[in-house]
mmCIF file of the N, C-alpha and C atoms, coordinates in Angstrom:
data_MODEL
# 
_entry.id   MODEL 
# 
loop_
_atom_site.group_PDB 
_atom_site.id 
_atom_site.type_symbol 
_atom_site.label_atom_id 
_atom_site.label_alt_id 
_atom_site.label_comp_id 
_atom_site.label_asym_id 
_atom_site.label_entity_id 
_atom_site.label_seq_id 
_atom_site.pdbx_PDB_ins_code 
_atom_site.Cartn_x 
_atom_site.Cartn_y 
_atom_site.Cartn_z 
_atom_site.occupancy 
_atom_site.B_iso_or_equiv 
_atom_site.pdbx_formal_charge 
_atom_site.auth_seq_id 
_atom_site.auth_comp_id 
_atom_site.auth_asym_id 
_atom_site.auth_atom_id 
_atom_site.pdbx_PDB_model_num 
ATOM 1   N N  . MET A 1 1  ? -5.680  10.076  11.919  1.00 0.00 ? 1  MET A N  1 
ATOM 2   C CA . MET A 1 1  ? -4.649  10.463  10.988  1.00 0.00 ? 1  MET A CA 1 
ATOM 3   C C  . MET A 1 1  ? -4.659  9.499   9.808   1.00 0.00 ? 1  MET A C  1 
ATOM 4   N N  . LYS A 1 2  ? -4.476  10.047  8.613   1.00 0.00 ? 2  LYS A N  1 
ATOM 5   C CA . LYS A 1 2  ? -4.386  9.251   7.396   1.00 0.00 ? 2  LYS A CA 1 
ATOM 6   C C  . LYS A 1 2  ? -2.993  9.440   6.818   1.00 0.00 ? 2  LYS A C  1 
ATOM 7   N N  . VAL A 1 3  ? -2.384  8.368   6.327   1.00 0.00 ? 3  VAL A N  1 
ATOM 8   C CA . VAL A 1 3  ? -1.072  8.441   5.700   1.00 0.00 ? 3  VAL A CA 1 
ATOM 9   C C  . VAL A 1 3  ? -1.227  8.062   4.239   1.00 0.00 ? 3  VAL A C  1 
ATOM 10  N N  . LEU A 1 4  ? -0.563  8.802   3.358   1.00 0.00 ? 4  LEU A N  1 
ATOM 11  C CA . LEU A 1 4  ? -0.610  8.528   1.929   1.00 0.00 ? 4  LEU A CA 1 
ATOM 12  C C  . LEU A 1 4  ? 0.804   8.255   1.444   1.00 0.00 ? 4  LEU A C  1 
ATOM 13  N N  . TYR A 1 5  ? 1.019   7.070   0.894   1.00 0.00 ? 5  TYR A N  1 
ATOM 14  C CA . TYR A 1 5  ? 2.301   6.752   0.274   1.00 0.00 ? 5  TYR A CA 1 
ATOM 15  C C  . TYR A 1 5  ? 2.258   7.265   -1.152  1.00 0.00 ? 5  TYR A C  1 
ATOM 16  N N  . LEU A 1 6  ? 3.365   7.795   -1.614  1.00 0.00 ? 6  LEU A N  1 
ATOM 17  C CA . LEU A 1 6  ? 3.473   8.162   -3.018  1.00 0.00 ? 6  LEU A CA 1 
ATOM 18  C C  . LEU A 1 6  ? 3.894   6.939   -3.801  1.00 0.00 ? 6  LEU A C  1 
ATOM 19  N N  . LEU A 1 7  ? 3.735   7.005   -5.101  1.00 0.00 ? 7  LEU A N  1 
ATOM 20  C CA . LEU A 1 7  ? 4.082   5.865   -5.955  1.00 0.00 ? 7  LEU A CA 1 
ATOM 21  C C  . LEU A 1 7  ? 5.571   5.561   -5.914  1.00 0.00 ? 7  LEU A C  1 
ATOM 22  N N  . PHE A 1 8  ? 5.881   4.306   -5.921  1.00 0.00 ? 8  PHE A N  1 
ATOM 23  C CA . PHE A 1 8  ? 7.246   3.869   -6.165  1.00 0.00 ? 8  PHE A CA 1 
ATOM 24  C C  . PHE A 1 8  ? 7.155   2.613   -7.000  1.00 0.00 ? 8  PHE A C  1 
ATOM 25  N N  . PHE A 1 9  ? 8.143   2.397   -7.817  1.00 0.00 ? 9  PHE A N  1 
ATOM 26  C CA . PHE A 1 9  ? 8.143   1.257   -8.727  1.00 0.00 ? 9  PHE A CA 1 
ATOM 27  C C  . PHE A 1 9  ? 9.412   0.453   -8.546  1.00 0.00 ? 9  PHE A C  1 
ATOM 28  N N  . ILE A 1 10 ? 9.288   -0.844  -8.680  1.00 0.00 ? 10 ILE A N  1 
ATOM 29  C CA . ILE A 1 10 ? 10.437  -1.744  -8.682  1.00 0.00 ? 10 ILE A CA 1 
ATOM 30  C C  . ILE A 1 10 ? 10.665  -2.145  -10.135 1.00 0.00 ? 10 ILE A C  1 
ATOM 31  N N  . SER A 1 11 ? 11.865  -1.949  -10.615 1.00 0.00 ? 11 SER A N  1 
ATOM 32  C CA . SER A 1 11 ? 12.211  -2.305  -11.985 1.00 0.00 ? 11 SER A CA 1 
ATOM 33  C C  . SER A 1 11 ? 11.912  -3.789  -12.224 1.00 0.00 ? 11 SER A C  1 
ATOM 34  N N  . PRO A 1 12 ? 11.361  -4.135  -13.382 1.00 0.00 ? 12 PRO A N  1 
ATOM 35  C CA . PRO A 1 12 ? 10.951  -5.525  -13.633 1.00 0.00 ? 12 PRO A CA 1 
ATOM 36  C C  . PRO A 1 12 ? 12.026  -6.571  -13.334 1.00 0.00 ? 12 PRO A C  1 
ATOM 37  N N  . GLU A 1 13 ? 13.271  -6.262  -13.605 1.00 0.00 ? 13 GLU A N  1 
ATOM 38  C CA . GLU A 1 13 ? 14.314  -7.267  -13.345 1.00 0.00 ? 13 GLU A CA 1 
ATOM 39  C C  . GLU A 1 13 ? 14.559  -7.505  -11.857 1.00 0.00 ? 13 GLU A C  1 
ATOM 40  N N  . TYR A 1 14 ? 14.031  -6.625  -11.011 1.00 0.00 ? 14 TYR A N  1 
ATOM 41  C CA . TYR A 1 14 ? 14.188  -6.798  -9.562  1.00 0.00 ? 14 TYR A CA 1 
ATOM 42  C C  . TYR A 1 14 ? 12.896  -7.214  -8.872  1.00 0.00 ? 14 TYR A C  1 
ATOM 43  N N  . GLN A 1 15 ? 11.801  -7.313  -9.615  1.00 0.00 ? 15 GLN A N  1 
ATOM 44  C CA . GLN A 1 15 ? 10.530  -7.716  -9.019  1.00 0.00 ? 15 GLN A CA 1 
ATOM 45  C C  . GLN A 1 15 ? 10.600  -9.184  -8.594  1.00 0.00 ? 15 GLN A C  1 
ATOM 46  N N  . GLY A 1 16 ? 9.880   -9.500  -7.535  1.00 0.00 ? 16 GLY A N  1 
ATOM 47  C CA . GLY A 1 16 ? 9.833   -10.874 -7.039  1.00 0.00 ? 16 GLY A CA 1 
ATOM 48  C C  . GLY A 1 16 ? 11.029  -11.249 -6.190  1.00 0.00 ? 16 GLY A C  1 
ATOM 49  N N  . LYS A 1 17 ? 11.837  -10.258 -5.805  1.00 0.00 ? 17 LYS A N  1 
ATOM 50  C CA . LYS A 1 17 ? 13.038  -10.529 -5.003  1.00 0.00 ? 17 LYS A CA 1 
ATOM 51  C C  . LYS A 1 17 ? 12.908  -9.990  -3.575  1.00 0.00 ? 17 LYS A C  1 
ATOM 52  N N  . GLY A 1 18 ? 11.705  -9.549  -3.216  1.00 0.00 ? 18 GLY A N  1 
ATOM 53  C CA . GLY A 1 18 ? 11.469  -9.091  -1.845  1.00 0.00 ? 18 GLY A CA 1 
ATOM 54  C C  . GLY A 1 18 ? 11.760  -7.619  -1.610  1.00 0.00 ? 18 GLY A C  1 
ATOM 55  N N  . ILE A 1 19 ? 12.136  -6.882  -2.642  1.00 0.00 ? 19 ILE A N  1 
ATOM 56  C CA . ILE A 1 19 ? 12.489  -5.472  -2.465  1.00 0.00 ? 19 ILE A CA 1 
ATOM 57  C C  . ILE A 1 19 ? 11.258  -4.643  -2.106  1.00 0.00 ? 19 ILE A C  1 
ATOM 58  N N  . GLY A 1 20 ? 10.162  -4.806  -2.856  1.00 0.00 ? 20 GLY A N  1 
ATOM 59  C CA . GLY A 1 20 ? 8.936   -4.063  -2.554  1.00 0.00 ? 20 GLY A CA 1 
ATOM 60  C C  . GLY A 1 20 ? 8.404   -4.393  -1.169  1.00 0.00 ? 20 GLY A C  1 
ATOM 61  N N  . ARG A 1 21 ? 8.425   -5.664  -0.818  1.00 0.00 ? 21 ARG A N  1 
ATOM 62  C CA . ARG A 1 21 ? 7.971   -6.085  0.526   1.00 0.00 ? 21 ARG A CA 1 
ATOM 63  C C  . ARG A 1 21 ? 8.816   -5.406  1.596   1.00 0.00 ? 21 ARG A C  1 
ATOM 64  N N  . LYS A 1 22 ? 10.123  -5.353  1.390   1.00 0.00 ? 22 LYS A N  1 
ATOM 65  C CA . LYS A 1 22 ? 11.014  -4.735  2.378   1.00 0.00 ? 22 LYS A CA 1 
ATOM 66  C C  . LYS A 1 22 ? 10.734  -3.236  2.503   1.00 0.00 ? 22 LYS A C  1 
ATOM 67  N N  . ILE A 1 23 ? 10.468  -2.582  1.365   1.00 0.00 ? 23 ILE A N  1 
ATOM 68  C CA . ILE A 1 23 ? 10.137  -1.152  1.410   1.00 0.00 ? 23 ILE A CA 1 
ATOM 69  C C  . ILE A 1 23 ? 8.853   -0.933  2.205   1.00 0.00 ? 23 ILE A C  1 
ATOM 70  N N  . ILE A 1 24 ? 7.806   -1.707  1.914   1.00 0.00 ? 24 ILE A N  1 
ATOM 71  C CA . ILE A 1 24 ? 6.530   -1.550  2.631   1.00 0.00 ? 24 ILE A CA 1 
ATOM 72  C C  . ILE A 1 24 ? 6.711   -1.860  4.118   1.00 0.00 ? 24 ILE A C  1 
ATOM 73  N N  . GLU A 1 25 ? 7.419   -2.934  4.436   1.00 0.00 ? 25 GLU A N  1 
ATOM 74  C CA . GLU A 1 25 ? 7.649   -3.271  5.847   1.00 0.00 ? 25 GLU A CA 1 
ATOM 75  C C  . GLU A 1 25 ? 8.390   -2.154  6.563   1.00 0.00 ? 25 GLU A C  1 
ATOM 76  N N  . THR A 1 26 ? 9.345   -1.534  5.895   1.00 0.00 ? 26 THR A N  1 
ATOM 77  C CA . THR A 1 26 ? 10.086  -0.420  6.499   1.00 0.00 ? 26 THR A CA 1 
ATOM 78  C C  . THR A 1 26 ? 9.176   0.781   6.701   1.00 0.00 ? 26 THR A C  1 
ATOM 79  N N  . LEU A 1 27 ? 8.389   1.131   5.681   1.00 0.00 ? 27 LEU A N  1 
ATOM 80  C CA . LEU A 1 27 ? 7.468   2.255   5.802   1.00 0.00 ? 27 LEU A CA 1 
ATOM 81  C C  . LEU A 1 27 ? 6.441   2.013   6.905   1.00 0.00 ? 27 LEU A C  1 
ATOM 82  N N  . GLU A 1 28 ? 6.005   0.768   7.052   1.00 0.00 ? 28 GLU A N  1 
ATOM 83  C CA . GLU A 1 28 ? 4.987   0.461   8.062   1.00 0.00 ? 28 GLU A CA 1 
ATOM 84  C C  . GLU A 1 28 ? 5.542   0.472   9.480   1.00 0.00 ? 28 GLU A C  1 
ATOM 85  N N  . LYS A 1 29 ? 6.831   0.636   9.648   1.00 0.00 ? 29 LYS A N  1 
ATOM 86  C CA . LYS A 1 29 ? 7.443   0.796   10.972  1.00 0.00 ? 29 LYS A CA 1 
ATOM 87  C C  . LYS A 1 29 ? 7.641   2.269   11.323  1.00 0.00 ? 29 LYS A C  1 
ATOM 88  N N  . ASP A 1 30 ? 7.359   3.155   10.368  1.00 0.00 ? 30 ASP A N  1 
ATOM 89  C CA . ASP A 1 30 ? 7.529   4.591   10.556  1.00 0.00 ? 30 ASP A CA 1 
ATOM 90  C C  . ASP A 1 30 ? 6.559   5.103   11.618  1.00 0.00 ? 30 ASP A C  1 
ATOM 91  N N  . GLU A 1 31 ? 6.978   6.115   12.357  1.00 0.00 ? 31 GLU A N  1 
ATOM 92  C CA . GLU A 1 31 ? 6.141   6.643   13.440  1.00 0.00 ? 31 GLU A CA 1 
ATOM 93  C C  . GLU A 1 31 ? 4.798   7.181   12.941  1.00 0.00 ? 31 GLU A C  1 
ATOM 94  N N  . TYR A 1 32 ? 4.749   7.743   11.739  1.00 0.00 ? 32 TYR A N  1 
ATOM 95  C CA . TYR A 1 32 ? 3.479   8.229   11.200  1.00 0.00 ? 32 TYR A CA 1 
ATOM 96  C C  . TYR A 1 32 ? 2.548   7.066   10.872  1.00 0.00 ? 32 TYR A C  1 
ATOM 97  N N  . PHE A 1 33 ? 3.097   6.016   10.327  1.00 0.00 ? 33 PHE A N  1 
ATOM 98  C CA . PHE A 1 33 ? 2.288   4.827   10.044  1.00 0.00 ? 33 PHE A CA 1 
ATOM 99  C C  . PHE A 1 33 ? 1.727   4.273   11.344  1.00 0.00 ? 33 PHE A C  1 
ATOM 100 N N  . LEU A 1 34 ? 2.555   4.182   12.342  1.00 0.00 ? 34 LEU A N  1 
ATOM 101 C CA . LEU A 1 34 ? 2.132   3.593   13.615  1.00 0.00 ? 34 LEU A CA 1 
ATOM 102 C C  . LEU A 1 34 ? 1.029   4.399   14.297  1.00 0.00 ? 34 LEU A C  1 
ATOM 103 N N  . ARG A 1 35 ? 0.921   5.685   13.985  1.00 0.00 ? 35 ARG A N  1 
ATOM 104 C CA . ARG A 1 35 ? -0.128  6.526   14.571  1.00 0.00 ? 35 ARG A CA 1 
ATOM 105 C C  . ARG A 1 35 ? -1.369  6.618   13.689  1.00 0.00 ? 35 ARG A C  1 
ATOM 106 N N  . ALA A 1 36 ? -1.269  6.125   12.469  1.00 0.00 ? 36 ALA A N  1 
ATOM 107 C CA . ALA A 1 36 ? -2.363  6.274   11.509  1.00 0.00 ? 36 ALA A CA 1 
ATOM 108 C C  . ALA A 1 36 ? -3.495  5.285   11.773  1.00 0.00 ? 36 ALA A C  1 
ATOM 109 N N  . LYS A 1 37 ? -4.686  5.661   11.370  1.00 0.00 ? 37 LYS A N  1 
ATOM 110 C CA . LYS A 1 37 ? -5.839  4.772   11.412  1.00 0.00 ? 37 LYS A CA 1 
ATOM 111 C C  . LYS A 1 37 ? -6.081  4.137   10.053  1.00 0.00 ? 37 LYS A C  1 
ATOM 112 N N  . ARG A 1 38 ? -5.529  4.777   9.008   1.00 0.00 ? 38 ARG A N  1 
ATOM 113 C CA . ARG A 1 38 ? -5.717  4.274   7.657   1.00 0.00 ? 38 ARG A CA 1 
ATOM 114 C C  . ARG A 1 38 ? -4.542  4.700   6.802   1.00 0.00 ? 38 ARG A C  1 
ATOM 115 N N  . ILE A 1 39 ? -4.097  3.790   5.947   1.00 0.00 ? 39 ILE A N  1 
ATOM 116 C CA . ILE A 1 39 ? -3.027  4.065   4.995   1.00 0.00 ? 39 ILE A CA 1 
ATOM 117 C C  . ILE A 1 39 ? -3.631  3.967   3.599   1.00 0.00 ? 39 ILE A C  1 
ATOM 118 N N  . GLU A 1 40 ? -3.358  4.947   2.766   1.00 0.00 ? 40 GLU A N  1 
ATOM 119 C CA . GLU A 1 40 ? -3.833  4.925   1.392   1.00 0.00 ? 40 GLU A CA 1 
ATOM 120 C C  . GLU A 1 40 ? -2.638  4.882   0.447   1.00 0.00 ? 40 GLU A C  1 
ATOM 121 N N  . VAL A 1 41 ? -2.740  4.034   -0.567  1.00 0.00 ? 41 VAL A N  1 
ATOM 122 C CA . VAL A 1 41 ? -1.668  3.853   -1.542  1.00 0.00 ? 41 VAL A CA 1 
ATOM 123 C C  . VAL A 1 41 ? -2.228  4.022   -2.950  1.00 0.00 ? 41 VAL A C  1 
ATOM 124 N N  . PRO A 1 42 ? -1.653  4.926   -3.745  1.00 0.00 ? 42 PRO A N  1 
ATOM 125 C CA . PRO A 1 42 ? -2.041  5.001   -5.154  1.00 0.00 ? 42 PRO A CA 1 
ATOM 126 C C  . PRO A 1 42 ? -1.241  3.957   -5.921  1.00 0.00 ? 42 PRO A C  1 
ATOM 127 N N  . ALA A 1 43 ? -1.860  2.862   -6.303  1.00 0.00 ? 43 ALA A N  1 
ATOM 128 C CA . ALA A 1 43 ? -1.148  1.730   -6.909  1.00 0.00 ? 43 ALA A CA 1 
ATOM 129 C C  . ALA A 1 43 ? -1.380  1.658   -8.412  1.00 0.00 ? 43 ALA A C  1 
ATOM 130 N N  . SER A 1 44 ? -0.338  1.263   -9.126  1.00 0.00 ? 44 SER A N  1 
ATOM 131 C CA . SER A 1 44 ? -0.523  0.957   -10.542 1.00 0.00 ? 44 SER A CA 1 
ATOM 132 C C  . SER A 1 44 ? -1.336  -0.338  -10.621 1.00 0.00 ? 44 SER A C  1 
ATOM 133 N N  . ILE A 1 45 ? -2.005  -0.550  -11.735 1.00 0.00 ? 45 ILE A N  1 
ATOM 134 C CA . ILE A 1 45 ? -2.847  -1.743  -11.880 1.00 0.00 ? 45 ILE A CA 1 
ATOM 135 C C  . ILE A 1 45 ? -2.026  -3.021  -11.717 1.00 0.00 ? 45 ILE A C  1 
ATOM 136 N N  . THR A 1 46 ? -0.772  -3.005  -12.127 1.00 0.00 ? 46 THR A N  1 
ATOM 137 C CA . THR A 1 46 ? 0.073   -4.196  -12.005 1.00 0.00 ? 46 THR A CA 1 
ATOM 138 C C  . THR A 1 46 ? 0.530   -4.440  -10.571 1.00 0.00 ? 46 THR A C  1 
ATOM 139 N N  . ALA A 1 47 ? 0.432   -3.419  -9.713  1.00 0.00 ? 47 ALA A N  1 
ATOM 140 C CA . ALA A 1 47 ? 0.867   -3.569  -8.324  1.00 0.00 ? 47 ALA A CA 1 
ATOM 141 C C  . ALA A 1 47 ? -0.255  -4.021  -7.388  1.00 0.00 ? 47 ALA A C  1 
ATOM 142 N N  . VAL A 1 48 ? -1.489  -4.055  -7.877  1.00 0.00 ? 48 VAL A N  1 
ATOM 143 C CA . VAL A 1 48 ? -2.626  -4.418  -7.024  1.00 0.00 ? 48 VAL A CA 1 
ATOM 144 C C  . VAL A 1 48 ? -2.428  -5.776  -6.342  1.00 0.00 ? 48 VAL A C  1 
ATOM 145 N N  . PRO A 1 49 ? -2.032  -6.842  -7.058  1.00 0.00 ? 49 PRO A N  1 
ATOM 146 C CA . PRO A 1 49 ? -1.835  -8.132  -6.375  1.00 0.00 ? 49 PRO A CA 1 
ATOM 147 C C  . PRO A 1 49 ? -0.779  -8.059  -5.264  1.00 0.00 ? 49 PRO A C  1 
ATOM 148 N N  . PHE A 1 50 ? 0.279   -7.301  -5.491  1.00 0.00 ? 50 PHE A N  1 
ATOM 149 C CA . PHE A 1 50 ? 1.320   -7.138  -4.472  1.00 0.00 ? 50 PHE A CA 1 
ATOM 150 C C  . PHE A 1 50 ? 0.741   -6.494  -3.213  1.00 0.00 ? 50 PHE A C  1 
ATOM 151 N N  . TYR A 1 51 ? 0.033   -5.377  -3.386  1.00 0.00 ? 51 TYR A N  1 
ATOM 152 C CA . TYR A 1 51 ? -0.524  -4.693  -2.220  1.00 0.00 ? 51 TYR A CA 1 
ATOM 153 C C  . TYR A 1 51 ? -1.566  -5.557  -1.505  1.00 0.00 ? 51 TYR A C  1 
ATOM 154 N N  . LYS A 1 52 ? -2.326  -6.332  -2.251  1.00 0.00 ? 52 LYS A N  1 
ATOM 155 C CA . LYS A 1 52 ? -3.286  -7.236  -1.604  1.00 0.00 ? 52 LYS A CA 1 
ATOM 156 C C  . LYS A 1 52 ? -2.546  -8.238  -0.723  1.00 0.00 ? 52 LYS A C  1 
ATOM 157 N N  . LYS A 1 53 ? -1.411  -8.747  -1.204  1.00 0.00 ? 53 LYS A N  1 
ATOM 158 C CA . LYS A 1 53 ? -0.608  -9.675  -0.386  1.00 0.00 ? 53 LYS A CA 1 
ATOM 159 C C  . LYS A 1 53 ? -0.081  -8.993  0.873   1.00 0.00 ? 53 LYS A C  1 
ATOM 160 N N  . MET A 1 54 ? 0.096   -7.672  0.797   1.00 0.00 ? 54 MET A N  1 
ATOM 161 C CA . MET A 1 54 ? 0.616   -6.913  1.938   1.00 0.00 ? 54 MET A CA 1 
ATOM 162 C C  . MET A 1 54 ? -0.508  -6.445  2.868   1.00 0.00 ? 54 MET A C  1 
ATOM 163 N N  . GLY A 1 55 ? -1.750  -6.880  2.604   1.00 0.00 ? 55 GLY A N  1 
ATOM 164 C CA . GLY A 1 55 ? -2.860  -6.564  3.500   1.00 0.00 ? 55 GLY A CA 1 
ATOM 165 C C  . GLY A 1 55 ? -3.690  -5.352  3.118   1.00 0.00 ? 55 GLY A C  1 
ATOM 166 N N  . TYR A 1 56 ? -3.460  -4.803  1.941   1.00 0.00 ? 56 TYR A N  1 
ATOM 167 C CA . TYR A 1 56 ? -4.230  -3.660  1.466   1.00 0.00 ? 56 TYR A CA 1 
ATOM 168 C C  . TYR A 1 56 ? -5.434  -4.149  0.670   1.00 0.00 ? 56 TYR A C  1 
ATOM 169 N N  . SER A 1 57 ? -6.462  -3.323  0.604   1.00 0.00 ? 57 SER A N  1 
ATOM 170 C CA . SER A 1 57 ? -7.639  -3.652  -0.200  1.00 0.00 ? 57 SER A CA 1 
ATOM 171 C C  . SER A 1 57 ? -7.976  -2.442  -1.065  1.00 0.00 ? 57 SER A C  1 
ATOM 172 N N  . CYS A 1 58 ? -8.775  -2.673  -2.079  1.00 0.00 ? 58 CYS A N  1 
ATOM 173 C CA . CYS A 1 58 ? -9.171  -1.596  -2.982  1.00 0.00 ? 58 CYS A CA 1 
ATOM 174 C C  . CYS A 1 58 ? -10.119 -0.652  -2.237  1.00 0.00 ? 58 CYS A C  1 
ATOM 175 N N  . LYS A 1 59 ? -9.824  0.626   -2.295  1.00 0.00 ? 59 LYS A N  1 
ATOM 176 C CA . LYS A 1 59 ? -10.623 1.627   -1.599  1.00 0.00 ? 59 LYS A CA 1 
ATOM 177 C C  . LYS A 1 59 ? -12.042 1.627   -2.157  1.00 0.00 ? 59 LYS A C  1 
ATOM 178 N N  . ASN A 1 60 ? -13.000 1.556   -1.268  1.00 0.00 ? 60 ASN A N  1 
ATOM 179 C CA . ASN A 1 60 ? -14.424 1.539   -1.618  1.00 0.00 ? 60 ASN A CA 1 
ATOM 180 C C  . ASN A 1 60 ? -14.772 0.385   -2.556  1.00 0.00 ? 60 ASN A C  1 
ATOM 181 N N  . GLY A 1 61 ? -13.960 -0.665  -2.565  1.00 0.00 ? 61 GLY A N  1 
ATOM 182 C CA . GLY A 1 61 ? -14.222 -1.836  -3.390  1.00 0.00 ? 61 GLY A CA 1 
ATOM 183 C C  . GLY A 1 61 ? -13.987 -1.627  -4.876  1.00 0.00 ? 61 GLY A C  1 
ATOM 184 N N  . VAL A 1 62 ? -13.411 -0.481  -5.249  1.00 0.00 ? 62 VAL A N  1 
ATOM 185 C CA . VAL A 1 62 ? -13.168 -0.164  -6.665  1.00 0.00 ? 62 VAL A CA 1 
ATOM 186 C C  . VAL A 1 62 ? -11.799 -0.710  -7.066  1.00 0.00 ? 62 VAL A C  1 
ATOM 187 N N  . ASN A 1 63 ? -11.805 -1.741  -7.912  1.00 0.00 ? 63 ASN A N  1 
ATOM 188 C CA . ASN A 1 63 ? -10.542 -2.360  -8.299  1.00 0.00 ? 63 ASN A CA 1 
ATOM 189 C C  . ASN A 1 63 ? -10.123 -2.023  -9.725  1.00 0.00 ? 63 ASN A C  1 
ATOM 190 N N  . LYS A 1 64 ? -10.711 -0.995  -10.293 1.00 0.00 ? 64 LYS A N  1 
ATOM 191 C CA . LYS A 1 64 ? -10.344 -0.528  -11.628 1.00 0.00 ? 64 LYS A CA 1 
ATOM 192 C C  . LYS A 1 64 ? -9.546  0.766   -11.500 1.00 0.00 ? 64 LYS A C  1 
ATOM 193 N N  . ALA A 1 65 ? -8.642  0.975   -12.454 1.00 0.00 ? 65 ALA A N  1 
ATOM 194 C CA . ALA A 1 65 ? -7.847  2.202   -12.459 1.00 0.00 ? 65 ALA A CA 1 
ATOM 195 C C  . ALA A 1 65 ? -8.740  3.414   -12.720 1.00 0.00 ? 65 ALA A C  1 
ATOM 196 N N  . ASP A 1 66 ? -8.400  4.524   -12.083 1.00 0.00 ? 66 ASP A N  1 
ATOM 197 C CA . ASP A 1 66 ? -9.141  5.761   -12.304 1.00 0.00 ? 66 ASP A CA 1 
ATOM 198 C C  . ASP A 1 66 ? -8.616  6.453   -13.571 1.00 0.00 ? 66 ASP A C  1 
ATOM 199 N N  . ASN A 1 67 ? -9.044  7.687   -13.807 1.00 0.00 ? 67 ASN A N  1 
ATOM 200 C CA . ASN A 1 67 ? -8.632  8.393   -15.024 1.00 0.00 ? 67 ASN A CA 1 
ATOM 201 C C  . ASN A 1 67 ? -7.152  8.753   -15.027 1.00 0.00 ? 67 ASN A C  1 
ATOM 202 N N  . GLU A 1 68 ? -6.467  8.580   -13.900 1.00 0.00 ? 68 GLU A N  1 
ATOM 203 C CA . GLU A 1 68 ? -5.022  8.796   -13.826 1.00 0.00 ? 68 GLU A CA 1 
ATOM 204 C C  . GLU A 1 68 ? -4.258  7.479   -13.964 1.00 0.00 ? 68 GLU A C  1 
ATOM 205 N N  . GLY A 1 69 ? -4.985  6.368   -14.143 1.00 0.00 ? 69 GLY A N  1 
ATOM 206 C CA . GLY A 1 69 ? -4.343  5.063   -14.250 1.00 0.00 ? 69 GLY A CA 1 
ATOM 207 C C  . GLY A 1 69 ? -3.948  4.470   -12.913 1.00 0.00 ? 69 GLY A C  1 
ATOM 208 N N  . ILE A 1 70 ? -4.578  4.942   -11.860 1.00 0.00 ? 70 ILE A N  1 
ATOM 209 C CA . ILE A 1 70 ? -4.235  4.541   -10.490 1.00 0.00 ? 70 ILE A CA 1 
ATOM 210 C C  . ILE A 1 70 ? -5.398  3.780   -9.854  1.00 0.00 ? 70 ILE A C  1 
ATOM 211 N N  . VAL A 1 71 ? -5.074  2.743   -9.098  1.00 0.00 ? 71 VAL A N  1 
ATOM 212 C CA . VAL A 1 71 ? -6.050  2.040   -8.271  1.00 0.00 ? 71 VAL A CA 1 
ATOM 213 C C  . VAL A 1 71 ? -5.800  2.486   -6.841  1.00 0.00 ? 71 VAL A C  1 
ATOM 214 N N  . ARG A 1 72 ? -6.789  3.072   -6.224  1.00 0.00 ? 72 ARG A N  1 
ATOM 215 C CA . ARG A 1 72 ? -6.655  3.546   -4.834  1.00 0.00 ? 72 ARG A CA 1 
ATOM 216 C C  . ARG A 1 72 ? -6.792  2.348   -3.900  1.00 0.00 ? 72 ARG A C  1 
ATOM 217 N N  . MET A 1 73 ? -5.765  2.130   -3.097  1.00 0.00 ? 73 MET A N  1 
ATOM 218 C CA . MET A 1 73 ? -5.784  1.012   -2.158  1.00 0.00 ? 73 MET A CA 1 
ATOM 219 C C  . MET A 1 73 ? -5.598  1.561   -0.759  1.00 0.00 ? 73 MET A C  1 
ATOM 220 N N  . GLU A 1 74 ? -6.056  0.789   0.220   1.00 0.00 ? 74 GLU A N  1 
ATOM 221 C CA . GLU A 1 74 ? -5.954  1.253   1.599   1.00 0.00 ? 74 GLU A CA 1 
ATOM 222 C C  . GLU A 1 74 ? -5.798  0.092   2.549   1.00 0.00 ? 74 GLU A C  1 
ATOM 223 N N  . LYS A 1 75 ? -5.274  0.432   3.707   1.00 0.00 ? 75 LYS A N  1 
ATOM 224 C CA . LYS A 1 75 ? -5.174  -0.518  4.814   1.00 0.00 ? 75 LYS A CA 1 
ATOM 225 C C  . LYS A 1 75 ? -5.734  0.200   6.026   1.00 0.00 ? 75 LYS A C  1 
ATOM 226 N N  . ASN A 1 76 ? -6.837  -0.323  6.557   1.00 0.00 ? 76 ASN A N  1 
ATOM 227 C CA . ASN A 1 76 ? -7.425  0.261   7.759   1.00 0.00 ? 76 ASN A CA 1 
ATOM 228 C C  . ASN A 1 76 ? -6.741  -0.346  8.966   1.00 0.00 ? 76 ASN A C  1 
ATOM 229 N N  . LEU A 1 77 ? -6.358  0.530   9.883   1.00 0.00 ? 77 LEU A N  1 
ATOM 230 C CA . LEU A 1 77 ? -5.584  0.096   11.043  1.00 0.00 ? 77 LEU A CA 1 
ATOM 231 C C  . LEU A 1 77 ? -6.320  0.298   12.351  1.00 0.00 ? 77 LEU A C  1 
ATOM 232 N N  . ASP A 1 78 ? -7.620  0.563   12.289  1.00 0.00 ? 78 ASP A N  1 
ATOM 233 C CA . ASP A 1 78 ? -8.397  0.786   13.515  1.00 0.00 ? 78 ASP A CA 1 
ATOM 234 C C  . ASP A 1 78 ? -8.337  -0.407  14.452  1.00 0.00 ? 78 ASP A C  1 
ATOM 235 N N  . ASN A 1 79 ? -8.174  -1.599  13.889  1.00 0.00 ? 79 ASN A N  1 
ATOM 236 C CA . ASN A 1 79 ? -8.197  -2.813  14.705  1.00 0.00 ? 79 ASN A CA 1 
ATOM 237 C C  . ASN A 1 79 ? -6.817  -3.325  15.097  1.00 0.00 ? 79 ASN A C  1 
ATOM 238 N N  . LYS A 1 80 ? -5.762  -2.528  14.798  1.00 0.00 ? 80 LYS A N  1 
ATOM 239 C CA . LYS A 1 80 ? -4.429  -3.017  15.116  1.00 0.00 ? 80 LYS A CA 1 
ATOM 240 C C  . LYS A 1 80 ? -4.238  -3.112  16.626  1.00 0.00 ? 80 LYS A C  1 
ATOM 241 N N  . LEU A 1 81 ? -3.493  -4.080  17.047  1.00 0.00 ? 81 LEU A N  1 
ATOM 242 C CA . LEU A 1 81 ? -3.248  -4.292  18.461  1.00 0.00 ? 81 LEU A CA 1 
ATOM 243 C C  . LEU A 1 81 ? -2.088  -3.422  18.922  1.00 0.00 ? 81 LEU A C  1 
ATOM 244 N N  . LEU A 1 82 ? -2.228  -2.825  20.072  1.00 0.00 ? 82 LEU A N  1 
ATOM 245 C CA . LEU A 1 82 ? -1.127  -2.054  20.642  1.00 0.00 ? 82 LEU A CA 1 
ATOM 246 C C  . LEU A 1 82 ? -0.324  -2.971  21.542  1.00 0.00 ? 82 LEU A C  1 
ATOM 247 N N  . ILE A 1 83 ? 0.948   -3.012  21.287  1.00 0.00 ? 83 ILE A N  1 
ATOM 248 C CA . ILE A 1 83 ? 1.830   -3.910  22.065  1.00 0.00 ? 83 ILE A CA 1 
ATOM 249 C C  . ILE A 1 83 ? 2.657   -3.085  23.019  1.00 0.00 ? 83 ILE A C  1 
# 
């Protein structure tokens, strides 16, 4: 199963306050996330460093925005431990 997050943005005055991290942590507790083998995120170019900190990498090693202005990022979960 693959999960795709849609874009969400944190207003600049609220960035760096843990809001984006909390959203991702909440989404990653979702039952669909927990069953997925891979998560894909369409990230804005400015969000790439944030997603990298959250354990995501650029899909296929492509770290440039596509023609839609999006950087495709993913987190492979094949190696996650079942507790």
